[in-house]
C-alpha positions in Angstrom: -30.0 13.6 -4.4 -30.4 16.5 -2.0 -31.2 15.9 1.7 -32.3 18.8 3.8 -32.4 18.8 7.6 -34.8 21.3 9.1 -35.2 22.4 12.7 -34.9 25.2 15.1 -31.6 26.7 16.2 -29.6 24.4 18.6 -31.6 21.2 17.9 -28.6 19.3 16.5 -29.0 19.7 12.7 -25.2 20.2 12.2 -24.3 17.2 14.3 -26.8 14.9 12.5 -25.8 16.3 9.1 -22.1 15.5 9.7 -22.9 12.0 11.0 -25.2 11.4 8.0 -22.4 12.4 5.5 -19.9 10.1 7.3 -22.4 7.2 7.3 -23.2 7.6 3.6 -19.6 7.9 2.6 -18.6 4.9 4.7 -21.4 2.7 3.5 -20.9 3.2 -0.3 -17.1 3.6 -0.3 -17.2 6.3 -3.0 -17.2 9.4 -0.8 -20.0 10.9 -2.8 -21.8 12.8 -0.1 -20.8 16.4 0.6 -21.9 18.7 3.4 -23.2 22.2 2.6 -24.7 24.8 4.8 -27.4 27.0 3.6 -26.9 29.8 3.0 -23.2 29.3 2.6 -20.5 26.9 1.4 -19.3 29.2 -1.5 -17.8 32.6 -1.3 -20.8 34.3 -2.8 -23.2 32.3 -0.6 -21.2 33.2 2.5 -21.6 36.9 1.6 -25.4 36.3 1.2 -25.4 34.6 4.6 -23.7 37.6 6.2 -26.4 39.9 4.7 -29.2 37.7 6.1 -27.6 37.3 9.5 -26.6 41.0 10.0 -29.6 42.8 8.6 -33.3 42.8 9.4 -34.6 42.1 6.0 -38.2 41.5 4.7 -39.3 37.8 4.4 -39.5 38.1 0.6 -35.9 39.4 0.6 -34.8 36.4 2.7 -36.5 34.0 0.3 -34.8 35.5 -2.7 -31.4 35.6 -1.0 -31.8 31.9 0.1 -32.7 31.0 -3.5 -29.7 32.9 -4.9 -27.5 31.1 -2.4 -28.9 27.7 -3.3 -28.4 28.5 -7.0 -24.8 29.4 -6.4 -24.2 26.2 -4.4 -25.7 24.0 -7.1 -23.7 25.6 -9.8 -20.4 25.4 -7.9 
């Protein structure tokens, strides 16, 4: 299962995501939930994140970079 939290910068997505992972892991006792940031969480995805954050890219470029990062995260 993949749970995605959407929202504008500074609205508390990271805080809620961390709390949700703690809750899921505590409630099932298996520790099966992991927290990933997107783009990011793998070395290649972090490099993609840096490109997106540091350069003014076209929307289609952002879309393709986000998809490449997600693919990397799923495979890792």
